[in-house]
C-alpha positions in Angstrom: 0.0 0.0 0.0 1.4 3.5 -0.8 2.9 5.2 2.2 0.5 8.2 1.8 -2.6 6.1 2.3 -4.3 4.8 5.4 -5.6 1.3 6.1 -9.2 2.3 5.2 -8.0 3.9 2.0 -7.2 0.5 0.4 -9.5 1.2 -2.6 -7.6 4.4 -3.3 -4.3 2.7 -2.9 -5.1 0.2 -5.5 -6.1 3.0 -8.0 -2.9 4.9 -7.2 -0.9 1.8 -7.9 -2.5 1.5 -11.3 -1.7 5.1 -12.1 1.9 4.6 -11.0 2.2 1.6 -13.2 0.8 3.5 -16.2 3.2 6.4 -15.6 6.2 4.1 -15.7 5.3 2.8 -19.2 5.9 4.6 -22.5 3.6 7.6 -22.8 0.7 7.2 -25.3 -2.5 9.0 -25.7 -4.5 6.0 -24.6 -2.4 5.7 -21.4 -2.7 9.4 -20.7 -6.5 9.1 -21.0 -6.6 6.0 -18.8 -4.5 7.7 -16.1 -6.7 10.8 -16.1 -9.8 8.6 -15.8 -8.2 6.8 -12.9 -7.4 10.1 -11.2 -11.0 11.2 -11.4 -12.0 7.8 -10.0 -9.5 8.4 -7.1 -11.2 11.7 -6.3 -14.6 10.2 -6.4 -13.7 7.2 -4.2 -11.9 9.5 -1.8 -14.9 11.8 -1.5 -17.2 8.9 -0.8 -14.8 7.4 1.9 -14.3 10.7 3.7 -18.0 11.5 3.7 -18.7 8.5 5.9 -15.6 8.2 8.2 -16.0 6.5 11.5 -14.6 8.2 14.7 -11.6 5.8 14.7 -10.9 6.6 11.0 -10.9 10.3 11.9 -8.4 9.5 14.6 -6.1 8.0 11.9 -6.6 11.0 9.7 -5.8 13.4 12.5 -2.5 11.4 13.1 -1.6 11.1 9.5 2.2 11.6 9.2 1.8 14.0 6.3 -0.9 16.1 8.0 0.2 19.8 7.8 1.1 21.2 11.2 2.0 24.6 12.6 5.3 24.9 10.7 3.4 24.4 7.4 0.8 27.0 8.3 3.5 29.5 9.4 5.1 29.4 6.0 1.8 29.9 4.2 -0.1 32.3 6.5 2.3 34.1 8.8 5.2 35.9 7.1 8.0 37.5 9.2 7.5 35.0 12.1 10.0 35.7 14.8 10.3 32.9 17.4 10.5 33.5 21.2 12.6 30.9 23.1 12.7 29.7 26.6 10.5 30.1 29.7 13.2 32.1 31.7 13.1 29.4 34.4 14.5 26.2 33.0 14.8 25.6 29.3 13.3 26.0 25.8 10.7 23.3 25.1 10.8 22.5 21.4 7.4 20.8 21.4 5.8 24.3 21.7 6.8 27.2 19.6 5.7 30.8 20.1 6.5 34.1 18.3 5.2 37.3 16.7 4.2 37.4 13.1 2.3 39.5 10.6 -1.2 38.3 9.7 -3.2 40.2 7.0 -1.0 43.2 7.7 -1.5 43.1 11.5 0.8 41.9 14.2 -0.2 38.7 16.0 1.3 36.2 18.4 1.3 32.6 17.1 1.6 29.8 19.7 1.3 26.0 19.0 2.4 22.5 19.3 4.9 21.0 16.8 5.3 17.2 16.3 8.0 17.2 13.7 8.1 15.5 10.3 11.0 13.1 9.9 12.5 11.0 12.7 15.2 13.5 13.6 12.6 16.3 13.9 10.2 14.2 15.9 12.8 13.4 18.5 13.8 17.1 18.6 10.1 18.1 19.1 9.5 15.2 21.5 6.7 14.1 19.2 4.6 17.1 20.3 4.6 16.1 24.0 5.2 19.4 25.8 6.9 19.7 29.2 6.1 22.3 31.8 8.6 24.8 30.4 6.7 24.7 27.1 3.5 25.9 28.8 5.4 28.5 30.8 7.1 29.7 27.6 3.7 30.0 25.9 2.2 32.0 28.8 5.3 34.3 28.9 4.7 35.0 25.2 1.0 35.5 25.7 1.6 38.1 28.4 3.8 40.0 26.0 1.0 39.9 23.4 -1.4 41.3 26.0 1.1 44.0 26.9 1.4 45.1 23.3 -2.2 44.5 22.4 -1.5 41.8 19.9 -4.2 39.1 19.2 -3.2 35.5 19.8 -3.6 32.6 17.4 -3.1 29.2 18.9 -2.6 25.9 17.1 -3.3 22.7 19.1 -1.8 19.4 17.9 -0.6 17.1 20.7 -1.3 13.6 22.0 -0.9 14.9 25.5 1.5 16.7 27.9 4.7 14.8 28.4 4.1 12.3 31.3 7.8 11.6 32.2 9.3 11.8 35.6 11.3 15.0 34.8 8.1 16.7 33.6 6.3 15.8 36.8 9.2 16.9 38.9 9.1 20.4 37.2 5.4 20.8 37.8 3.6 20.1 34.5 0.2 20.0 36.2 0.8 23.3 37.9 2.0 24.8 34.6 -1.2 23.7 32.8 -3.4 24.9 35.6 -1.7 28.3 35.7 -2.3 28.7 31.9 -5.9 27.8 32.3 -6.3 30.5 34.9 -4.3 33.2 33.2 -5.5 32.7 29.7 -9.1 33.1 30.9 -8.1 36.7 32.0 -5.7 37.7 29.2 -7.0 41.0 27.9 -6.4 40.4 24.2 -8.4 38.5 21.5 -7.5 34.7 21.5 -8.5 32.4 18.6 -7.7 28.7 19.1 -7.5 26.1 16.3 -7.5 22.3 17.0 -5.6 21.3 13.9 -4.7 17.6 14.5 -4.8 15.8 17.9 -6.2 17.8 20.8 -5.2 15.5 23.6 -6.1 15.9 27.2 -4.6 18.6 29.4 -1.7 18.9 27.1 -4.1 20.4 24.6 -6.2 22.4 27.0 -3.1 24.0 28.5 -3.0 26.5 25.6 -6.6 26.2 24.3 -8.5 28.7 26.4 -9.8 31.4 24.0 -12.6 33.5 22.6 -13.2 31.3 19.6 -12.4 27.6 19.4 -12.1 26.4 15.8 -11.5 22.8 14.8 -10.5 21.3 11.4 -12.9 18.9 10.0 -10.9 15.7 10.6 -9.1 16.8 13.8 -9.9 15.2 17.2 -10.3 16.7 20.6 -10.5 14.4 23.7 -9.8 14.0 27.4 -7.8 10.8 26.6 -6.6 8.9 23.5 -9.0 6.1 22.4 -6.3 3.5 23.2 -5.9 4.8 26.8 -9.7 4.9 27.3 -10.1 1.3 26.1 -7.3 0.2 28.3 -8.8 1.8 31.4 -12.4 0.9 30.8 -12.1 -2.6 29.3 -8.5 -3.5 29.9 -8.3 -4.1 26.1 -6.7 -1.6 23.7 -8.2 -3.6 20.8 -11.5 -1.9 21.6 -10.0 1.5 20.7 -12.6 2.0 17.8 -15.4 1.5 20.3 -13.7 4.0 22.7 -13.4 6.5 19.9 -17.1 6.3 19.3 -18.0 6.6 23.0 -15.7 9.6 23.6 -17.4 11.9 21.0 -14.1 13.3 19.9 -14.9 14.3 16.4 -15.6 17.9 15.2 -19.3 17.4 14.5 -19.8 15.9 17.9 -18.0 18.7 19.7 -19.8 21.4 17.7 -23.1 19.8 18.7 -22.0 19.9 22.4 -20.8 23.5 22.0 -17.2 22.6 23.1 -16.0 24.2 19.9 -17.5 27.2 17.9 -16.8 26.3 14.3 -15.7 23.4 12.1 -13.2 24.4 9.5 -13.6 22.4 6.3 -10.7 20.4 4.7 -10.0 19.4 1.1 -11.4 16.1 0.0 -9.2 13.4 1.5 -8.1 15.5 4.4 -5.6 18.4 4.9 -2.7 16.1 4.1 -4.0 15.6 0.5 -3.7 19.3 -0.3 -2.0 21.4 2.4 -2.3 24.6 0.3 -6.1 24.3 0.0 -6.3 23.4 3.7 -4.3 26.6 4.6 -6.6 28.7 2.4 -9.7 27.4 4.2 -8.0 27.9 7.5 -7.1 31.4 6.6 -10.7 32.4 5.9 -11.9 31.0 9.3 -9.1 32.5 11.4 -9.4 35.9 9.8 -13.2 35.9 10.3 -12.9 34.8 13.9 -10.3 37.5 14.7 -12.4 40.2 13.1 -15.4 39.2 15.2 -13.6 38.9 18.5 -11.5 42.1 18.0 -14.7 44.0 17.4 -15.8 43.4 21.0 -14.9 45.7 23.8 -12.6 44.2 26.5 -15.2 43.7 29.2 -17.7 41.9 26.8 -15.0 39.7 25.3 -13.7 38.6 28.7 -17.2 38.0 30.0 -18.1 35.9 27.0 -14.9 33.9 27.2 -15.6 33.1 30.9 -19.2 32.2 30.2 -18.2 29.9 27.3 -16.0 27.7 29.5 -18.3 27.9 32.6 -21.2 26.6 30.5 -19.4 23.6 29.0 -20.9 20.4 30.3 -24.3 21.9 30.9 -26.0 20.6 27.8 -29.4 22.0 27.2 -29.1 24.3 30.2 -28.5 28.0 29.9 -26.4 29.0 32.9 -24.9 32.3 33.7 -24.0 33.2 37.2 -23.5 36.9 37.3 -21.9 36.8 40.7 -19.4 34.2 39.8 -17.5 36.0 37.0 -14.0 37.3 37.6 -13.8 41.0 38.4 
C-alpha cells in the first residue's frame, strides 16, 4: 500500500498503484486518458470514503504523518515569524513554539504544538509532547501579546502533555493549571484552532480562547482512544469502540458546544492538499479574529468566561453573574 494512504483507503491505494504503473510505461494518448480517468476515480472514491468516516478513522486522519502542522501554516499564512525561546526558568521546550508574526498586515502572536516530520525532527520536538517549560514559555509570550495588544492565534496538535518523571518533577500539572487561569483573564483576543490531535490537558493548556475552531478531521479528547479502552475494558483492541463513545470528532464537539466552528478540509483531508487546507483555515481565522476584535474588552472577557463555565451543561442556559471574575 502506498505510504501516503491509510488502512481504510485501500481502494484508493489500488487505484494509485494502477496510475503509478501507467506512468512508468511509455507515454501514449491511450495511457494518458486512462491515467486521467483513474485520477478522477480516485477523487470520487476518496470523497465517498471521507464523507462517511467512523470516529476511529478520523483519529487515523488526525494522526496522518503528512498532515500539515504549525510549521506548514506558518510558511503559508504568517510571514515574518520571529520565534520566542525559553521560559526564563528552566529551558526552551521544542514541542511548543511561540512568536510574533504578521497576519493580514497586522501583528499577532502565534503559539502552538509542533510534532516534527522526519525521525530527527520528531525526536527534537518530543513528538509534540510538551513539558512544563513549554507551557510556561507559551504563557510568557501571551503576556507579551497582552502588553502590546496583539491578538493571539493558537494551534493545538498534541497527543498529551509529556508524562515523564522529569516533567512531573518540574510541575507540569501546575503549569497547565496556571495557563488555564491566566488565559481566561488575558485582555487580548484569542483564537484557538485544533488542527490535529487535541489530547487531554496537554491540549487544553494552551486552548482557552474566545473562539475555538477545529479542522474537520481533527480530534479533541480527554484521553486517546487506546488509553480509554485500556482503562475501561483492559483491552486496547477496543479503541474503535472507545473513539465512538468519547465523542471526539468535530461534528460531535460542535453539537455539544465545546467548539465554535468546524473548518472544512480538502477532499481526502488536509494532508491531501496542504495549500487548499491553509486557504480554508485562513478564511476561518481571519473571520474569527475580526469578530472577536470588534468586541470591547469587558464583553470579550465575560463571554470567554461564560463559554467555559457553560461547558458540560448541555441543554441548560447557565450564567452566574456573581461568579464572574472582576
